[in-house]
N, C-alpha and C positions, 0 to 999 in steps of 0.2 A: 760790076760795082765800080762806080766812078768817084774820083776825088778831085774837085776843082778849086776849093777854097783853102786847101791846106798844102803844105809843102809835100813833095813826093815822099812815098813810104820808104822807110829804111828797110834794108834787106832782113835785118833781125826781126823786125815787127811782122813782116810778111810771113817769114818762116813760122813765127809763133802762132799767127792767125790760122795758117794752113794746118798746123798741128792740132789746134783746137777744133777746127771743122772736122778733121779726120777722126778724132776721138769721139766727137758727138755722132758722126755718121755711123761709126761702128757700134756705138751704144744703141742707137735706134734700129740698126740692122739686126742686132741680137734680139731686141724686143720683138720686132716683126717676124723674125725667123721662128721664134718660139710660140707664136700665136697658134691656137688650135684651129683657127679658121683659115682657109686657103686664101691667099692674096695674089693678084696678078696685075701688073701695070701694063697697059696696052698703049701703043703709039696711035697716032691718028689714022694709020693704015691697018690697025688692028693687029700688028705684029707684037709679039711678047717682048717687053723691055726687061722685066724682072719678075720673079716669083719668090714666095717663101717656101719653107720646107713642107708645110701642111698642104699647099697646093700640089706640090710634086708627089706627095704621098697619096693624095686622093686619086691621081691619075697614073700612079706607078711609073713616074718619069725621073730622069736625071737632069742635071743642069744642061749638059751637052745636048740632050734630046730636044731642048726648047729653042736652041739657037736658030734664028732665021725662020721661026715658025709663027704662023698666025693663030689666033684663038680658035678659028673654025676648024683648023687641022687637029687641034687637041679636043675640042668640044663641038662637034658638028651639030648645029641646030639653027634652023631658019628663024625660029622665035628669038633666040639669043641675038643673032645678027641684027634683027629688026630693032630690038631694044637698045643695042649698042649704037646704032645709027641715030635713034631718037636722042640719046644722051649727047652724042657729038654735035648734032645739028641744033638742038634746042637747049642743051645744057641743063636739062631737067633730070634729077636723080631718079633712078628706077629702084624702088624699095624691094625687099625680099619677095621673090616669086619662085615657084617650084618648077624644076626641069627634070624630066625623066630621061635617062640615058642608059640603055642596057639594063643592068640590075641595080643601078644606082638611082637614088632620089636626092637631088641637089637643090639646096635653097641658095639663090644667087641674088646679089644686090650690085648695082652699077652706079658709080659716082663720077662726075666730071671733075677733072683736075687741069689747071692751067699749065701749059708746057713751059719748061725752064728755058729752052733755047729760043722759042718763038711764042710770045704770049698770045698771039692770034690763033694758035693751034690748041686743040683740046685733047688731052690724053684722058684715058679712063682707068679707073681702079675697079677691079672685080673682086668681090668677096664671095667665096664659094664654101658652103657648109654641107658636108655629106650627112644627111639625116636617115640614111638607109638603116642604120643601127637601131632606129626606133622600133623596127619590126620585132626585134627580140627583146623580151622583157628583162629588166635588170633583176638580179637575185634579190629576193625579199630581205628586208632589213627589219630589225626589231621595231615593232609598232606599225608595220605595214604588211601587205600581202601581195602575192604575185597576181598580175592582171588575169592570168588564166583561171583564177578562182572566182572571178566575177560571173554572176549569172547573166551576162550580157556580152555582146560583141562591142569592142571599141576600135575606132579606126581614124586614120587621117587620109585626106584626099586632096588632090590639086584642085583648088577652087575654080580654076579656069577650064581645065579639061575634064574635071570630075573623074579622075582616075585615082584609085586607091594607091597610097604610098606607104601605108603602115596599117597593120591589123593585129588584133590580139583578143584575149578573152575567150568567149564562147563562140567565136565566129564559125569555126569548123563544125562544132556540134549543132549549131542552129540550121545551117544550110547544107551541110554535108560536103562542102568544097574545102580543100586544104588552103592554107594561107597563101601558097604560091599562086593558086588560081585567082584569088582576089587581087594580087599585086601585078600580075602580068598585064602588059598594055592591051587593053580591050575595052569593050563597052559594058563590062560586067556591072559597073555602078548602076546603070539603068536597066540592064537585062535581068538583074535579080528581082526587080519589081514587077509584079503581075501586070500584064498588058493593059488591063482595064483601069489600073490605078496609076500607071506610069506617068502620063502627061501631067496630071494634077500635082503629083509629088515633086517632079522635076521643076515645074513652074514655081512651086513654093520655095524650093531650095535655091533656085537662081535669084529669086527676089530677096531671100535672106542674105545671100552673098553680096548682092549689090548694095544692100542697106546695112551690111555688117551687123546683123542681128541674129538672135536665136530663133529657131523654128522647130516645130514638132509635127509629125504626121503618123497616122495609123493606116496601114495598107497591108496588102498581101505580098508575101515573098514567095518565090519559086525555088524549091530546093533542088538538089542535084539529081534526085530521082523523078522530078516533075511534080511532086506534091506541093500544095500551097499551104501557107501558114500565115496567121495574122501576127503582125509585129507593130511595135511603136518605136519610132526613131526620132531622136533629138539631135539637131546639128547646130553648130555655131562657127563663126569665123574665128579661129583661135589666134591667128596672126595674119598679116597681109598675105594673100595667096594660099592660105591653108585652111581647109574645112575639116573640122573635127566632129565626130558623131558617136553616139551611143545607141545600140540597137538591142531591144529586149523582145522576147516572144510573149504575146498576149493571147495566144489561141484559146486557152481555157477561160480567161476573163472575157474575151469576145463571145465565146459560146454561152457563158453565164449571162452576159448582157442580152443576147438574143432570147434566151429562155425567160429572162425577166420581162422583156418586152412582150413576148407571147403570153406570159402569165397575166400581165396587166391588161392586154387586149381581151384575153379570155374572161378575166374578172369583170371587165366593163360589159362584155357581151352577156355574161351570166346575169348581171343585174338588170340589163335591158330586157333580156328574155323573160325573166321572172316578172318584171313589172308589166311587160306587154301581154304575157299570157293571162295575168290576173285581170288586166283591164279589158282584154278581149272576151274573156269567158263570161263576164257578167252580162253584157248586151247579147252575146251569142246564146246564152242560156234563155234569155227572155224571148228572142226570136224563135228559137227551136221549140221552146215549151209552148208558146201560144200557137205556133203553126201546127204543132202536134194536136193541140186541143181543138183547133178549128177543123183539122182533118178528121178527127173522131166524130165531130158533129155533122159532117156531110154524109150524104147517102153514097152508096157504092157507085152509082151512075152519074154523080154530079161532076160536070166538066171542070169545076174548080179544083178537084182533087189532084189533077195533074200539075197544076201550078203550085199547089202547096207542097206536093212531093218534090218539085224542083227546088223549092226553098229549103226543104229539109235536107236534100242532097248537098246543096251548097253549104249549109251550116255544118253538115258532117265533114265536108272537106276542110272547112275552116277549123273545125274541132280537131281534125287530125294534125293540122299545123300547130295549134296551141299545145297539143299533146307532145309534139316533138320539141317545142320550146320548153315545156315542163320537164321532159326527159333529160334535156341538156342541163337543166339547173339542178337536178337531183344527184345526190351522192349514190354511187353504184358499186363501190368496192366491197368485196366480201372481206371478213376479218383476215388479217395477215397472219401467217405462221412461218416458222423456220423452214426454208426450202433450199435444197442443194440444186444449183443450176446445171451442173454437168449432166446428170441423168435426164433432166428435162430437155436440155438442148439436143442430146443425142437421139431423142425420139422424134425430132422435127424432120419432116419430109421436104424434099426439093430445096434444101439449103445446104451450104457448106459451112461447117462449124469449126471455129478456131478457138481452142481453149488456151489462152495466153497466160492465165494465172498458173503459178507453180504449185498451188494447193487448192483443195476444194473450196468453192465459193458458196456461202450460204447467205440467203437474203430473206427479208420479210416480205412475203407476198402470198397470194392465194394461187395454188397451182393451176387450177382450171382456168381462172381468169388470165393468168400470165401466159399460158399456152395460147389462149384465144387472142391476146394482144400481139404476141409474136406472129401468129398467123395473119392477123390483120395488117401488121406493118410489112410483112413479107409480100402479101398480096398487093399492097399499094406500090411497092418497089418493082413488082414484076411487070409493070407497065413498060419498064426499060427493056423487056424481052431478053433478059440475061439472068444468070443464076445469082441468087442472093447469098452473100457471105455474112455469117453471124459470128462476131468475135466477142469473147468473154474475158474480162480481166477485172482488176480493182484499180481505182483511180483516187488520188488524193486531191480534194478541193483545198487549195492552199490560201486563196484570197479571202480576206474578211471584208464584206461589203454590207452596209445596212440594207441595201435594196435587193440583195441576192436572194434567190428562191431556195438555194441550198446553203446550209451553214458549212464552215470549214470542217473537214474530216475525211474519212475514207469511206468510199462507196463501191458497190459492185457496179460495173459498167458493161452494158451490152451495146455493141455497135453493129447495126444492120446496114450493109452497103451493097449497092448494085451499080456497076459502071453503066455509062450510057449517055444520052443526050442531055440529061439534067432537066430541071424544071424552071419555068419562067418566074421572075421575081415576084410578080403579083400573086401567083398561085402559091408560092412558098409561104407568103405571109399568112394566108388563111387556111392552111392545110388542116388545122385542128378546129376550124370554125364552120366548115361547110356541112352542118348537121341537118339542115332542111333538105329533104329529097323527095322526089315523086316516086322513084322506083329504087327501093333499097338494094335490089339485085344488081343494079348498074352503078352504084356509087359507094365509095369507101368513106364518104364524109361523116356519117353518123357514127360508124364504127371507130374511125380515128378520133373523133371528139370524145367518144366514150373511153377509149384507151388512154387518151391524155388525162382525162379526169381521174380514172382509177389509179394510174401511176402516181399522180400527185397526192391522192388520198392516202396512199401507202407511205408517204413521206419522201417520195422520189421525184424525178423530173424527167421530162421527155422533150427532146429537141430534134429539129430537122434542118439539114443543110443540103444545098444542091448547087453545083457549079455547071455552067454550060460545057458540054462534052466531057465532063468529069464524073457524071453520075449523081446519085442522091444517097443520103445517109441519115438514118435515124439513130440517135444516141440516147440510151436510156440509163439513168442512174437509179439504183435501188438501195435502200438502207441495208447494211450488213446485219446478219443474225448470227448467233452462236451456233456452232455445229450441233445438229440434232433438232428435232421438231420443237417448236415453241409457239404457242398460240397466244395471240393478242385478242382478248375478248373484252367487251364492255359489259358492265353489270346490267342485267335485265330485271325488270320488275317481277317480283314473285307472283305467281298466278293467284288470283283472288278466289274467294269462295264462289261456287256456282249459285247464281241467283235464281230465285223462283220464277217460274214462267208466269208472265202477266196474262191478262185476258187477251184473247185474239182480236176483239173488236172494242170500239168505243174508248180506247186509251186516250189519255190527255198528252198532247205533244206541245212543247214550247219551242217555237221557231225564232232564232235570233240571227238576223242578217242585216247589214247596213245598206244593202242594195234594195230599194223599195220594189222594183219590178220583179226581181227574183223572189223576194220574200212573199209578195202577193201571189205569185204563181205557185209556190210551194204550199202556201196556206190554202189556196183554192183546190189543189189536187188532193191534199190530205182531208179536207172537209168533205170533198166529194166521196172519199173513201170512208166516210163516217167516223173520222177521228175528231175528238174535241181539240181545237187548236188555239193556243195563246201565241201572240207574236210580239216581237220587240226589235228595235233598230240598233241597239247597242247593248253592251254587257250590263251597264247600269240599269237600263230599262228592263232587261231580262230578269235581273235580280228583284227589281221592284214588282214586276208582274208575278213572279213566283210567290212573293210574300203576300200579295193581295189575294191570290187564288186560295180558296178554302178547301180544295180537295187535293187528291194526290196528283203528282206530275210523273208520268211514266217514262217519258223520253225527252231529251234535250237535243234538238237539231240546231247546230250552231256553225257559223262560218269561223274558220280558224283566225282570220285576220279581221279584227273589229277595231273601230276607231279609238275606243277608250281602254281596251283590254284584250289580251290574247284569249282565244277561244278555250284553250286548255285551262287558263286561270279561272275563267267563268265556270267551266265544268267542275273544276276542283272545289270551288266555293259552294256551288249548288249541291254537289254530292255530299259535302259535309253536313248540310242541312237536310238533305233527302237521300239517305243511304241506298234506297232502292232505285234511284234514278239511273236510267240507261243513257248513253251518250252516242250521238252520231255527228261526226264532223263532216263539213262540206267545204270545199275551197277550190279556187282556180289556181292558187299558188300559196304555198306555205314555206316559210323559212324555219319552221319548227322541225328540226331534224328527227326528233323522237316520234313525231306524228308520221313523218314520211317513212320511217323505218317500220312503222306498225306497232310501236310501243304505246298502245292505247290503254286507258283504264279498262278494268274488267268489263266485258260486255260491249265495249265501244266499237263503232264501225266508222269507216271513212269512205266518202263518196266524192270522186273527182269531178269538178265542173269541166266542160259542160256534160250533163247527164240527161238521159231520156226520162220521161215521166214514168215509164215502166220501171226503170232502174231505181228511181226515187221511191216508188211504192214498195218494191221488193226489198230494198235495203232497210227501209223503216220497219217493215215487218220482221226482217231478220234480226235487227237490233232489239226489237221488243221481245222476240221469241227466245233470245239468249238469256 
């Protein structure tokens, strides 16, 4: 401090000024000493000039321990030295960054300060905050709760090195690793992520760190015993250099999503198969019917018989395919009843049964069909060439979702697992859809499709998972039943009176079909058999034709699907006017479940397209004779 334009300082004034400076220095030293954050002043050669009490407590040192020491002797770190050099050379502050040393997690900031003795020199001020205590959760206070009670893992990590610095909540329960395993210096942050998902997740997180934004990812975690589980993790940069995350398990929700996707695919395939079988059956019926007619008209030695027989063979093969399409679309479950799983499972051969439930589990199912389904699923898993394990317990579906195939509640759960090489992704997607087959003895496709449909008709759900080198698993959910047998039945129509037998010849038949080629063929065959035939292309035309006819009508032959009305509705209306009328339904596809179950009006018959001419004549005669 210089004084050039005033007279020299008096000694009393100098003493007063020094006393003032000393008192202010002690005042600020007391403030700095009491700060909870560690402070250290470094000279240009990184030697320690001064520290406060918090700094010494962090490292367990005394004042005399710091004399003639440099910062790297107290806190050895190449990263720290690099940042100190940047501050000294460029004069740019380094805001808070995380530094791991032993069991401590330190948050450090570095500030440049002009030297008092030489303004050309830059000294540095280090602030050091020990955040290791974040690992332990504070005691809960009123209106809050301990982090351990969260159904999620919460953590902090170094944004640069991606090493965990703090962890709490359900971390140990989710992965099976203790908190110490999360926190030790390692690559655990990335290694916990399944190898197939790792690169995409880490790329997303690094991008979020660079842009200081939030990011979420769904991926598979690898637990301490090697098992995989689906989780959802949300991360954000909580402060410079610190990444915070929340991790929740979504295994059940992921499984429900896969089941929903399978159900939607199955529903779309069901609709396509129904429409396709119906549209194929009509022209197929025309081709086979007229080919059969031509074959009957040819002599036994006519060379054209071989060609027609080839046509009929081809139509039969196409008919088999349409029959498989129709079989896929039909409901096949027998009525469900109360059934205890334990005795049923104990009777299974070539499987290992694990009863995980603490009390007997009763479900709503049909015993014979459930046994068949379990055998089908076990056979499909035996491609792994290992023993199948069947585990039985109860599971709670806790998530409410409008699109879910299972409502929240408690269900019986059967898990069939076989270790092995697993199944390719493309085959996994269609495992319940491969119902078309040339040789049923060599394919599980139709049986698996049938099993899937039956379980869902009972109000349950069936899913499939497979991981490379981790084997394959079927998971079946079934509705619970009360202990003891309980039968679910649907009301059936009471049997009607036995109708009198009509004449065996020359009855009148009304044929209603909207496909002209099929209708013409049926009319031709029936007239050749000496029946009197009326015909119509719609329900309205059929009613009009019946009203115009002045004699009795003995039989109605109608397609179930008509353009203006359902065939059952037509039959019901005509039977009200003609009580003695018999009914015969024909169809390539019907979505009328009562017809497919066989709940016909008294005396009615059903003939599935495509049918042979002999089958047509025989079924007409059978319907009339009843």
